[in-house]
N, CA, C and O atoms as CSV, one atom per row, in Angstrom:
chain,resi,resn,atom,element,x,y,z
A,1,UNK,N,N,0.917,-1.394,-0.165
A,1,UNK,CA,C,0.007,-0.118,0.009
A,1,UNK,C,C,1.001,1.417,0.160
A,1,UNK,O,O,1.857,1.856,0.929
A,2,UNK,N,N,0.429,1.773,-0.823
A,2,UNK,CA,C,1.389,3.190,-0.604
A,2,UNK,C,C,1.265,4.488,0.613
A,2,UNK,O,O,0.184,4.632,1.185
A,3,UNK,N,N,2.212,5.221,0.886
A,3,UNK,CA,C,2.116,5.680,1.701
A,3,UNK,C,C,0.620,6.773,1.844
A,3,UNK,O,O,-0.179,6.782,2.781
A,4,UNK,N,N,0.596,7.588,0.651
A,4,UNK,CA,C,-0.761,8.320,1.067
A,4,UNK,C,C,-2.038,7.371,1.097
A,4,UNK,O,O,-3.120,7.884,1.385
A,5,UNK,N,N,-1.969,6.068,0.826
A,5,UNK,CA,C,-3.080,5.396,1.057
A,5,UNK,C,C,-3.235,5.189,2.518
A,5,UNK,O,O,-4.236,5.486,3.169
A,6,UNK,N,N,-1.959,4.558,3.045
A,6,UNK,CA,C,-2.088,4.257,4.442
A,6,UNK,C,C,-2.347,5.645,5.129
A,6,UNK,O,O,-3.197,5.613,6.018
A,7,UNK,N,N,-1.749,6.885,4.865
A,7,UNK,CA,C,-2.398,8.005,5.531
A,7,UNK,C,C,-3.551,8.305,5.545
A,7,UNK,O,O,-3.881,8.935,6.549
A,8,UNK,N,N,-4.779,7.995,4.401
A,8,UNK,CA,C,-5.441,8.047,4.533
A,8,UNK,C,C,-6.616,6.830,5.440
A,8,UNK,O,O,-7.643,7.055,6.081
A,9,UNK,N,N,-6.056,5.830,5.195
A,9,UNK,CA,C,-6.303,4.656,5.965
A,9,UNK,C,C,-6.505,5.141,7.372
A,9,UNK,O,O,-7.575,4.972,7.958
A,10,UNK,N,N,-5.300,5.845,7.998
A,10,UNK,CA,C,-5.297,6.206,9.130
A,10,UNK,C,C,-6.398,7.461,9.434
A,10,UNK,O,O,-7.199,7.431,10.369
A,11,UNK,N,N,-6.292,8.448,8.567
A,11,UNK,CA,C,-7.397,9.339,8.740
A,11,UNK,C,C,-8.751,9.069,8.752
A,11,UNK,O,O,-9.502,9.854,9.331
A,12,UNK,N,N,-9.181,8.082,8.204
A,12,UNK,CA,C,-10.807,7.328,7.956
A,12,UNK,C,C,-10.727,6.472,9.571
A,12,UNK,O,O,-11.749,6.246,10.220
A,13,UNK,N,N,-9.544,6.132,9.968
A,13,UNK,CA,C,-9.839,5.574,11.174
A,13,UNK,C,C,-10.039,6.916,12.478
A,13,UNK,O,O,-10.867,6.752,13.374
A,14,UNK,N,N,-9.760,7.326,12.457
A,14,UNK,CA,C,-9.769,8.597,13.235
A,14,UNK,C,C,-11.362,9.061,13.334
A,14,UNK,O,O,-12.136,9.221,14.278
A,15,UNK,N,N,-11.445,9.166,12.214
A,15,UNK,CA,C,-12.951,9.773,11.469
A,15,UNK,C,C,-14.182,8.864,11.912
A,15,UNK,O,O,-15.350,9.187,12.126
A,16,UNK,N,N,-13.517,7.558,11.985
A,16,UNK,CA,C,-14.525,6.396,12.290
A,16,UNK,C,C,-14.401,6.593,13.941
A,16,UNK,O,O,-15.480,6.774,14.505
A,17,UNK,N,N,-13.504,6.583,14.573
A,17,UNK,CA,C,-14.107,6.591,15.845
A,17,UNK,C,C,-14.472,7.756,16.410
A,17,UNK,O,O,-14.669,7.731,17.625
A,18,UNK,N,N,-14.668,9.193,15.594
A,18,UNK,CA,C,-15.433,10.231,16.041
A,18,UNK,C,C,-16.951,9.928,16.207
A,18,UNK,O,O,-17.510,8.910,15.801
A,19,UNK,N,N,-17.501,10.909,16.827
A,19,UNK,CA,C,-19.455,10.599,16.576
A,19,UNK,C,C,-19.948,11.440,15.713
A,19,UNK,O,O,-21.080,11.909,15.838
A,20,UNK,N,N,-19.142,11.730,14.725
A,20,UNK,CA,C,-19.567,12.365,13.632
A,20,UNK,C,C,-20.339,11.581,12.424
A,20,UNK,O,O,-19.749,10.895,11.589
A,21,UNK,N,N,-21.774,11.794,12.463
A,21,UNK,CA,C,-22.527,11.300,11.286
A,21,UNK,C,C,-21.786,11.512,10.390
A,21,UNK,O,O,-21.012,12.468,10.452
A,22,UNK,N,N,-21.832,10.474,9.053
A,22,UNK,CA,C,-21.209,10.291,8.096
A,22,UNK,C,C,-22.264,11.539,7.216
A,22,UNK,O,O,-21.667,12.193,6.360
A,23,UNK,N,N,-23.725,11.840,7.420
A,23,UNK,CA,C,-24.093,12.476,6.573
A,23,UNK,C,C,-24.018,14.020,6.803
A,23,UNK,O,O,-24.548,14.922,6.153
A,24,UNK,N,N,-23.332,14.068,7.744
A,24,UNK,CA,C,-22.820,15.794,8.403
A,24,UNK,C,C,-21.709,16.078,7.114
A,24,UNK,O,O,-21.235,15.333,6.256
A,25,UNK,N,N,-21.539,17.559,7.426
A,25,UNK,CA,C,-20.767,17.807,6.436
A,25,UNK,C,C,-19.021,17.386,6.780
A,25,UNK,O,O,-18.161,17.629,5.934
A,26,UNK,N,N,-18.667,16.722,8.154
A,26,UNK,CA,C,-17.445,16.407,8.012
A,26,UNK,C,C,-18.007,14.760,8.276
A,26,UNK,O,O,-17.805,14.089,9.288
A,27,UNK,N,N,-18.478,14.506,7.510
A,27,UNK,CA,C,-18.425,13.418,7.144
A,27,UNK,C,C,-17.178,12.101,6.544
A,27,UNK,O,O,-16.406,11.604,7.364
A,28,UNK,N,N,-17.158,11.818,5.556
A,28,UNK,CA,C,-15.944,11.038,5.040
A,28,UNK,C,C,-15.316,11.939,3.512
A,28,UNK,O,O,-14.466,11.379,2.820
A,29,UNK,N,N,-15.766,13.137,3.183
A,29,UNK,CA,C,-15.411,13.996,1.955
A,29,UNK,C,C,-13.964,13.685,2.082
A,29,UNK,O,O,-13.372,13.252,3.071
A,30,UNK,N,N,-13.494,13.987,0.888
A,30,UNK,CA,C,-11.655,13.937,0.824
A,30,UNK,C,C,-11.372,14.997,1.427
A,30,UNK,O,O,-10.312,14.849,2.035
A,31,UNK,N,N,-11.944,16.319,1.594
A,31,UNK,CA,C,-11.753,17.864,2.062
A,31,UNK,C,C,-11.383,17.144,3.541
A,31,UNK,O,O,-10.307,17.435,4.063
A,32,UNK,N,N,-12.361,16.131,4.251
A,32,UNK,CA,C,-12.274,16.324,5.840
A,32,UNK,C,C,-10.957,15.400,5.917
A,32,UNK,O,O,-10.093,15.787,6.704
A,33,UNK,N,N,-10.724,14.302,5.237
A,33,UNK,CA,C,-9.445,13.288,4.984
A,33,UNK,C,C,-8.473,14.118,4.766
A,33,UNK,O,O,-7.776,14.043,5.779
A,34,UNK,N,N,-7.820,15.169,3.759
A,34,UNK,CA,C,-7.051,15.693,3.930
A,34,UNK,C,C,-6.901,16.439,5.154
A,34,UNK,O,O,-5.812,16.375,5.726
A,35,UNK,N,N,-8.238,17.441,5.858
A,35,UNK,CA,C,-7.631,18.159,7.080
A,35,UNK,C,C,-7.376,17.160,8.038
A,35,UNK,O,O,-6.718,17.482,9.028
A,36,UNK,N,N,-7.789,15.976,7.916
A,36,UNK,CA,C,-7.430,15.194,9.149
A,36,UNK,C,C,-5.726,14.853,9.458
A,36,UNK,O,O,-5.077,15.058,10.484
A,37,UNK,N,N,-5.206,14.120,7.843
A,37,UNK,CA,C,-4.067,14.156,7.822
A,37,UNK,C,C,-3.369,15.475,7.976
A,37,UNK,O,O,-2.287,15.349,8.550
A,38,UNK,N,N,-3.595,16.396,7.717
A,38,UNK,CA,C,-2.672,17.349,7.964
A,38,UNK,C,C,-2.311,17.733,9.161
A,38,UNK,O,O,-1.188,18.118,9.491
A,39,UNK,N,N,-3.978,17.559,10.336
A,39,UNK,CA,C,-3.686,17.541,11.751
A,39,UNK,C,C,-2.797,16.469,12.336
A,39,UNK,O,O,-2.380,16.625,13.483
A,40,UNK,N,N,-2.489,15.444,11.674
A,40,UNK,CA,C,-1.902,14.316,12.437
A,40,UNK,C,C,-0.669,15.013,12.175
A,40,UNK,O,O,-0.014,15.497,13.098
A,41,UNK,N,N,-0.271,15.102,10.821
A,41,UNK,CA,C,1.334,15.275,10.262
A,41,UNK,C,C,1.942,16.544,11.215
A,41,UNK,O,O,3.115,16.793,11.493
A,42,UNK,N,N,0.834,17.172,11.567
A,42,UNK,CA,C,1.247,18.662,12.740
A,42,UNK,C,C,1.674,18.322,13.714
A,42,UNK,O,O,2.636,18.881,14.240
A,43,UNK,N,N,0.976,17.163,14.280
A,43,UNK,CA,C,1.180,16.844,15.691
A,43,UNK,C,C,2.487,16.015,15.747
A,43,UNK,O,O,3.211,15.904,16.736
A,44,UNK,N,N,2.671,15.465,14.566
A,44,UNK,CA,C,4.232,14.355,14.459
A,44,UNK,C,C,5.195,15.496,14.336
A,44,UNK,O,O,6.251,15.583,14.962
A,45,UNK,N,N,4.651,16.518,13.316
A,45,UNK,CA,C,6.035,17.629,13.709
A,45,UNK,C,C,6.261,18.452,14.416
A,45,UNK,O,O,7.159,19.258,14.171
A,46,UNK,N,N,5.525,18.509,15.507
A,46,UNK,CA,C,5.520,19.214,16.886
A,46,UNK,C,C,6.825,18.034,17.724
A,46,UNK,O,O,7.925,18.412,18.126
A,47,UNK,N,N,6.316,16.679,17.800
A,47,UNK,CA,C,6.792,15.755,18.739
A,47,UNK,C,C,8.261,16.101,17.759
A,47,UNK,O,O,9.138,16.705,18.377
A,48,UNK,N,N,8.495,15.828,16.608
A,48,UNK,CA,C,9.683,15.653,16.204
A,48,UNK,C,C,10.767,17.267,16.339
A,48,UNK,O,O,11.972,17.237,16.092
A,49,UNK,N,N,10.097,18.431,16.725
A,49,UNK,CA,C,10.462,19.431,17.019
A,49,UNK,C,C,11.029,19.189,18.168
A,49,UNK,O,O,12.209,19.529,18.256
A,50,UNK,N,N,10.405,18.570,19.325
A,50,UNK,CA,C,10.610,18.703,20.812
A,50,UNK,C,C,11.394,18.240,21.040
A,50,UNK,O,O,12.120,18.479,22.005
A,51,UNK,N,N,11.589,17.015,19.850
A,51,UNK,CA,C,13.043,15.945,20.469
A,51,UNK,C,C,14.303,15.931,19.016
A,51,UNK,O,O,14.788,15.060,18.294
A,52,UNK,N,N,14.419,17.349,19.146
A,52,UNK,CA,C,15.300,17.036,18.051
A,52,UNK,C,C,16.859,16.623,18.776
A,52,UNK,O,O,17.756,16.101,18.114
A,53,UNK,N,N,16.973,16.920,20.073
A,53,UNK,CA,C,18.144,16.612,20.257
A,53,UNK,C,C,18.174,14.838,20.739
A,53,UNK,O,O,18.923,14.087,20.115
A,54,UNK,N,N,17.372,14.336,21.789
A,54,UNK,CA,C,17.308,13.144,21.653
A,54,UNK,C,C,17.141,12.337,20.500
A,54,UNK,O,O,17.043,11.121,20.663
A,55,UNK,N,N,17.091,12.840,19.314
A,55,UNK,CA,C,16.782,12.274,18.340
A,55,UNK,C,C,18.152,11.742,17.490
A,55,UNK,O,O,18.306,10.651,16.940
A,56,UNK,N,N,19.286,13.117,17.586
A,56,UNK,CA,C,20.278,12.846,16.953
A,56,UNK,C,C,21.102,12.054,17.916
A,56,UNK,O,O,22.206,11.763,17.455
A,57,UNK,N,N,20.839,11.572,19.281
A,57,UNK,CA,C,21.440,10.555,19.753
A,57,UNK,C,C,21.201,9.239,19.111
A,57,UNK,O,O,22.102,8.405,19.016
A,58,UNK,N,N,20.084,9.056,18.702
A,58,UNK,CA,C,19.887,7.719,18.223
A,58,UNK,C,C,20.384,7.451,17.305
A,58,UNK,O,O,20.814,8.288,16.511
A,59,UNK,N,N,20.473,6.098,17.141
A,59,UNK,CA,C,21.495,6.190,15.574
A,59,UNK,C,C,20.771,5.275,14.688
A,59,UNK,O,O,21.191,5.453,13.545
A,60,UNK,N,N,19.987,4.496,14.720
A,60,UNK,CA,C,18.671,3.916,13.812
A,60,UNK,C,C,17.700,4.359,13.498
A,60,UNK,O,O,17.321,5.212,14.300
A,61,UNK,N,N,16.936,4.179,12.536
A,61,UNK,CA,C,15.794,4.915,12.369
A,61,UNK,C,C,14.718,3.952,13.223
A,61,UNK,O,O,13.698,4.489,13.655
A,62,UNK,N,N,14.930,2.665,13.438
A,62,UNK,CA,C,13.896,1.983,14.118
A,62,UNK,C,C,14.024,2.508,15.588
A,62,UNK,O,O,13.068,2.285,16.331
A,63,UNK,N,N,15.049,3.146,16.057
A,63,UNK,CA,C,15.002,3.665,17.215
A,63,UNK,C,C,14.422,4.953,17.422
A,63,UNK,O,O,13.956,5.319,18.501
A,64,UNK,N,N,14.458,5.689,16.296
A,64,UNK,CA,C,13.548,6.902,16.082
A,64,UNK,C,C,12.185,6.511,16.194
A,64,UNK,O,O,11.336,7.091,16.871
A,65,UNK,N,N,12.004,5.399,15.429
A,65,UNK,CA,C,10.315,5.171,15.275
A,65,UNK,C,C,9.796,4.926,16.350
A,65,UNK,O,O,8.654,5.247,16.677
A,66,UNK,N,N,10.658,4.282,17.058
A,66,UNK,CA,C,10.354,4.095,18.747
A,66,UNK,C,C,9.688,4.999,19.442
A,66,UNK,O,O,8.485,5.212,19.593
A,67,UNK,N,N,10.744,5.547,19.882
A,67,UNK,CA,C,10.639,6.602,20.397
A,67,UNK,C,C,9.369,7.725,19.841
A,67,UNK,O,O,8.785,8.320,20.747
A,68,UNK,N,N,9.098,7.912,18.951
A,68,UNK,CA,C,7.832,8.777,18.386
A,68,UNK,C,C,6.793,8.022,18.668
A,68,UNK,O,O,5.759,8.641,18.917
A,69,UNK,N,N,6.736,6.516,18.716
A,69,UNK,CA,C,5.662,5.759,18.999
A,69,UNK,C,C,5.220,5.746,20.404
A,69,UNK,O,O,4.039,5.773,20.749
A,70,UNK,N,N,6.590,5.687,21.471
A,70,UNK,CA,C,6.256,5.847,22.690
A,70,UNK,C,C,5.503,7.244,23.008
A,70,UNK,O,O,4.396,7.173,23.542
A,71,UNK,N,N,5.878,8.109,22.801
A,71,UNK,CA,C,5.763,9.543,22.848
A,71,UNK,C,C,3.957,9.507,22.241
A,71,UNK,O,O,3.107,9.879,23.050
A,72,UNK,N,N,3.611,9.164,21.180
A,72,UNK,CA,C,2.528,9.801,20.600
A,72,UNK,C,C,1.609,8.630,21.411
A,72,UNK,O,O,0.409,8.903,21.446
A,73,UNK,N,N,1.988,7.429,22.035
A,73,UNK,CA,C,1.069,6.436,22.819
A,73,UNK,C,C,0.767,7.109,24.358
A,73,UNK,O,O,-0.208,7.202,25.103
A,74,UNK,N,N,1.812,7.408,24.372
A,74,UNK,CA,C,1.545,8.283,26.018
A,74,UNK,C,C,1.479,9.719,25.988
A,74,UNK,O,O,1.521,10.245,27.100
A,75,UNK,N,N,1.390,10.445,25.046
A,75,UNK,CA,C,0.170,11.553,25.327
A,75,UNK,C,C,-1.163,11.064,24.899
A,75,UNK,O,O,-2.236,11.535,25.277
A,76,UNK,N,N,-1.013,10.172,24.154
A,76,UNK,CA,C,-2.458,9.974,23.847
A,76,UNK,C,C,-3.342,9.577,25.174
A,76,UNK,O,O,-4.408,10.058,25.558
A,77,UNK,N,N,-2.639,8.668,25.671
A,77,UNK,CA,C,-3.374,7.888,26.923
A,77,UNK,C,C,-3.365,8.848,28.007
A,77,UNK,O,O,-4.392,8.853,28.685
A,78,UNK,N,N,-2.309,9.791,28.387
A,78,UNK,CA,C,-2.481,10.582,29.626
A,78,UNK,C,C,-3.242,11.604,29.543
A,78,UNK,O,O,-3.947,11.927,30.498
A,79,UNK,N,N,-3.232,12.399,28.207
A,79,UNK,CA,C,-4.167,13.351,27.350
A,79,UNK,C,C,-4.519,14.674,28.625
A,79,UNK,O,O,-5.543,15.076,29.176
A,80,UNK,N,N,-3.228,14.987,28.682
A,80,UNK,CA,C,-2.840,15.873,29.609
A,80,UNK,C,C,-3.747,17.256,29.059
A,80,UNK,O,O,-4.335,17.203,27.979
A,81,UNK,N,N,-3.791,18.694,30.076
A,81,UNK,CA,C,-4.448,19.621,29.450
A,81,UNK,C,C,-3.420,20.207,28.257
A,81,UNK,O,O,-3.755,20.537,27.119
A,82,UNK,N,N,-2.027,20.243,28.860
A,82,UNK,CA,C,-1.439,20.781,27.560
A,82,UNK,C,C,-1.384,20.059,26.085
A,82,UNK,O,O,-1.452,20.502,24.938
A,83,UNK,N,N,-1.245,18.877,26.583
A,83,UNK,CA,C,-1.573,17.825,25.085
A,83,UNK,C,C,-2.787,18.327,24.180
A,83,UNK,O,O,-2.604,18.665,23.010
A,84,UNK,N,N,-4.290,18.361,24.918
A,84,UNK,CA,C,-5.380,18.728,24.783
A,84,UNK,C,C,-5.351,20.051,23.843
A,84,UNK,O,O,-5.785,20.000,22.692
A,85,UNK,N,N,-4.756,21.366,24.465
A,85,UNK,CA,C,-4.537,22.482,24.388
A,85,UNK,C,C,-4.016,22.718,22.908
A,85,UNK,O,O,-4.660,23.365,22.083
A,86,UNK,N,N,-2.854,22.162,22.666
A,86,UNK,CA,C,-1.743,22.419,21.591
A,86,UNK,C,C,-2.581,21.373,20.577
A,86,UNK,O,O,-2.316,21.630,19.403
A,87,UNK,N,N,-3.536,20.244,20.734
A,87,UNK,CA,C,-4.146,19.792,19.652
A,87,UNK,C,C,-5.519,20.639,19.111
A,87,UNK,O,O,-6.031,20.558,17.994
A,88,UNK,N,N,-5.940,21.458,20.232
A,88,UNK,CA,C,-7.130,22.377,19.687
A,88,UNK,C,C,-6.822,23.257,18.977
A,88,UNK,O,O,-7.542,23.521,18.014
A,89,UNK,N,N,-5.644,23.994,19.235
A,89,UNK,CA,C,-4.772,25.153,18.358
A,89,UNK,C,C,-4.562,24.431,17.028
A,89,UNK,O,O,-5.078,25.148,16.171
A,90,UNK,N,N,-4.208,23.690,16.646
A,90,UNK,CA,C,-4.062,23.166,15.591
A,90,UNK,C,C,-5.434,22.917,14.774
A,90,UNK,O,O,-5.489,23.353,13.624
A,91,UNK,N,N,-6.589,22.206,15.343
A,91,UNK,CA,C,-7.780,22.146,14.992
A,91,UNK,C,C,-8.736,23.506,14.735
A,91,UNK,O,O,-9.806,23.479,14.127
A,92,UNK,N,N,-8.081,24.775,15.364
A,92,UNK,CA,C,-8.713,26.039,15.339
A,92,UNK,C,C,-7.994,26.261,14.279
A,92,UNK,O,O,-8.774,26.491,13.356
A,93,UNK,N,N,-6.507,26.333,13.796
A,93,UNK,CA,C,-6.016,26.682,12.619
A,93,UNK,C,C,-6.827,26.014,11.337
A,93,UNK,O,O,-7.026,26.686,10.325
A,94,UNK,N,N,-7.219,24.825,11.436
A,94,UNK,CA,C,-7.421,24.209,10.205
A,94,UNK,C,C,-8.989,24.278,9.886
A,94,UNK,O,O,-9.514,24.057,8.795
A,95,UNK,N,N,-9.492,24.562,10.847
A,95,UNK,CA,C,-11.032,24.559,10.920
A,95,UNK,C,C,-11.786,25.996,10.621
A,95,UNK,O,O,-11.209,27.059,10.849
A,96,UNK,N,N,-12.918,25.945,10.173
A,96,UNK,CA,C,-13.957,26.714,10.132
A,96,UNK,C,C,-14.257,27.284,11.685
A,96,UNK,O,O,-14.359,26.442,12.578
A,97,UNK,N,N,-14.382,28.540,11.973
A,97,UNK,CA,C,-15.203,28.592,13.545
A,97,UNK,C,C,-16.369,27.800,13.461
A,97,UNK,O,O,-16.295,27.166,14.513
A,98,UNK,N,N,-17.382,27.432,12.900
A,98,UNK,CA,C,-18.685,27.176,12.992
A,98,UNK,C,C,-18.224,25.720,13.203
A,98,UNK,O,O,-18.672,25.155,14.202
A,99,UNK,N,N,-17.428,25.070,12.434
A,99,UNK,CA,C,-17.124,23.794,12.423
A,99,UNK,C,C,-16.157,23.289,13.532
A,99,UNK,O,O,-16.088,22.118,13.906
A,100,UNK,N,N,-15.355,24.418,14.051
A,100,UNK,CA,C,-14.490,23.794,15.244
A,100,UNK,C,C,-15.406,23.973,16.177
A,100,UNK,O,O,-15.061,23.281,17.135
A,101,UNK,N,N,-16.533,24.610,16.447
A,101,UNK,CA,C,-17.493,24.682,17.601
A,101,UNK,C,C,-18.224,23.880,18.101
A,101,UNK,O,O,-18.635,23.767,19.256
A,102,UNK,N,N,-18.527,22.841,16.481
A,102,UNK,CA,C,-19.310,21.783,16.086
A,102,UNK,C,C,-18.830,20.617,16.496
A,102,UNK,O,O,-19.478,19.950,17.303
A,103,UNK,N,N,-17.450,20.124,15.937
A,103,UNK,CA,C,-17.038,19.069,15.744
A,103,UNK,C,C,-15.487,18.805,16.412
A,103,UNK,O,O,-14.902,17.723,16.456
A,104,UNK,N,N,-14.980,20.169,16.938
A,104,UNK,CA,C,-13.803,19.883,17.840
A,104,UNK,C,C,-13.406,18.762,19.165
A,104,UNK,O,O,-12.382,18.115,19.381
A,105,UNK,N,N,-14.379,18.841,19.725
A,105,UNK,CA,C,-14.405,17.650,20.671
A,105,UNK,C,C,-14.432,16.468,20.383
A,105,UNK,O,O,-13.792,15.745,21.147
A,106,UNK,N,N,-15.050,15.886,19.374
A,106,UNK,CA,C,-15.591,14.968,18.646
A,106,UNK,C,C,-13.951,14.321,18.175
A,106,UNK,O,O,-13.504,13.201,18.423
A,107,UNK,N,N,-13.269,15.491,17.403
A,107,UNK,CA,C,-12.374,14.909,16.526
A,107,UNK,C,C,-11.225,14.963,17.667
A,107,UNK,O,O,-10.467,13.993,17.636
A,108,UNK,N,N,-10.954,15.975,18.716
A,108,UNK,CA,C,-10.279,15.673,19.736
A,108,UNK,C,C,-9.953,14.429,19.985
A,108,UNK,O,O,-8.855,13.887,19.866
A,109,UNK,N,N,-10.864,14.040,20.305
A,109,UNK,CA,C,-11.505,12.401,21.047
A,109,UNK,C,C,-10.789,11.407,20.217
A,109,UNK,O,O,-9.941,10.621,20.639
A,110,UNK,N,N,-11.200,11.514,19.015
A,110,UNK,CA,C,-11.052,10.633,17.893
A,110,UNK,C,C,-9.452,10.454,17.748
A,110,UNK,O,O,-8.908,9.357,17.874
A,111,UNK,N,N,-8.714,11.728,17.450
A,111,UNK,CA,C,-7.067,11.752,17.348
A,111,UNK,C,C,-6.488,11.023,18.831
A,111,UNK,O,O,-5.682,10.101,18.704
A,112,UNK,N,N,-6.782,11.319,19.813
A,112,UNK,CA,C,-6.139,10.816,20.680
A,112,UNK,C,C,-6.562,9.409,21.131
A,112,UNK,O,O,-5.813,8.616,21.703
A,113,UNK,N,N,-8.080,9.149,20.750
A,113,UNK,CA,C,-8.616,7.096,20.632
A,113,UNK,C,C,-7.432,6.505,19.947
A,113,UNK,O,O,-6.654,5.688,20.440
A,114,UNK,N,N,-7.379,7.162,18.417
A,114,UNK,CA,C,-6.542,6.480,17.593
A,114,UNK,C,C,-4.886,6.692,18.220
A,114,UNK,O,O,-4.247,5.649,18.362
A,115,UNK,N,N,-4.414,7.593,18.474
A,115,UNK,CA,C,-3.128,7.607,19.072
A,115,UNK,C,C,-2.807,6.577,19.945
A,115,UNK,O,O,-1.624,6.251,20.042
A,116,UNK,N,N,-3.574,6.064,20.535
A,116,UNK,CA,C,-3.405,4.959,21.618
A,116,UNK,C,C,-3.279,3.699,21.109
A,116,UNK,O,O,-2.474,2.904,21.594
A,117,UNK,N,N,-4.132,3.369,19.991
A,117,UNK,CA,C,-3.809,2.166,19.458
A,117,UNK,C,C,-2.964,2.043,17.855
A,117,UNK,O,O,-3.029,1.101,17.066
A,118,UNK,N,N,-2.354,3.047,17.747
A,118,UNK,CA,C,-1.529,3.045,16.225
A,118,UNK,C,C,-0.317,1.962,16.259
A,118,UNK,O,O,0.579,1.754,17.077
A,119,UNK,N,N,-0.611,1.467,15.236
A,119,UNK,CA,C,0.387,0.083,14.659
A,119,UNK,C,C,1.686,0.678,14.795
A,119,UNK,O,O,1.815,1.901,14.725
A,120,UNK,N,N,2.964,-0.332,15.044
A,120,UNK,CA,C,4.205,0.412,14.298
A,120,UNK,C,C,4.456,0.687,12.743
A,120,UNK,O,O,5.376,1.417,12.375
A,121,UNK,N,N,3.757,0.184,12.033
A,121,UNK,CA,C,3.589,0.411,10.375
A,121,UNK,C,C,2.889,1.738,10.307
A,121,UNK,O,O,3.169,2.541,9.417
A,122,UNK,N,N,1.941,2.001,11.271
A,122,UNK,CA,C,1.251,3.178,10.900
A,122,UNK,C,C,2.083,4.543,11.316
A,122,UNK,O,O,2.110,5.637,10.753
A,123,UNK,N,N,2.762,4.074,12.526
A,123,UNK,CA,C,3.610,5.281,13.273
A,123,UNK,C,C,5.042,5.465,12.104
A,123,UNK,O,O,5.516,6.592,11.966
A,124,UNK,N,N,5.420,4.714,11.609
A,124,UNK,CA,C,6.611,4.786,10.496
A,124,UNK,C,C,6.055,5.343,9.457
A,124,UNK,O,O,6.828,6.037,8.796
A,125,UNK,N,N,4.812,5.268,9.027
A,125,UNK,CA,C,4.596,5.986,7.791
A,125,UNK,C,C,3.925,7.326,8.316
A,125,UNK,O,O,3.793,8.163,7.423
A,126,UNK,N,N,3.438,7.743,9.667
A,126,UNK,CA,C,3.290,9.068,9.912
A,126,UNK,C,C,4.837,9.860,9.835
A,126,UNK,O,O,5.165,10.766,9.068
A,127,UNK,N,N,5.672,9.177,10.921
A,127,UNK,CA,C,6.822,9.817,10.957
A,127,UNK,C,C,7.555,10.040,9.538
A,127,UNK,O,O,8.155,11.078,9.256
A,128,UNK,N,N,7.419,8.852,8.624
A,128,UNK,CA,C,8.315,9.573,7.229
A,128,UNK,C,C,7.284,10.755,6.366
A,128,UNK,O,O,7.809,11.614,5.657
A,129,UNK,N,N,6.179,10.688,6.490
A,129,UNK,CA,C,5.376,11.475,5.867
A,129,UNK,C,C,5.366,12.962,6.509
A,129,UNK,O,O,4.888,13.951,5.952
A,130,UNK,N,N,5.955,12.938,7.727
A,130,UNK,CA,C,6.075,14.305,8.480
A,130,UNK,C,C,7.266,14.930,8.648
A,130,UNK,O,O,7.390,15.995,9.253
A,131,UNK,N,N,8.431,14.126,7.980
A,131,UNK,CA,C,9.767,14.369,8.060
A,131,UNK,C,C,10.012,15.791,7.775
A,131,UNK,O,O,9.597,16.325,6.747
A,132,UNK,N,N,10.843,16.551,8.895
A,132,UNK,CA,C,11.561,17.703,8.526
A,132,UNK,C,C,12.423,17.951,8.438
A,132,UNK,O,O,12.703,19.094,8.076
């Protein structure tokens, strides 16, 4: 499966975990899928930026992927206020105001729920796609 298809599958997994009806604007339209991919990759880029010094010390790509996977899952499980605040900031930037007010909590919860169960292959796909 190509990386684009893998990213699309991850975005659809997020949307399926949200409680947004498919008939609604934020169902499974291609624009919505692209928005979700953008939000996820922005979150991964933030993690990459925060861990630049740790990453330099790691020698293999597998170690880097393991670090990102561990952090994604930890942030998703703990759901601290700072994590939620950063994701909400990204959502506000990506969504129209009306849509943010209506769907932000559903998408936030779906992103965090999906982050808890990402496979190693999905993490590798996200890190490679977000590579800065």
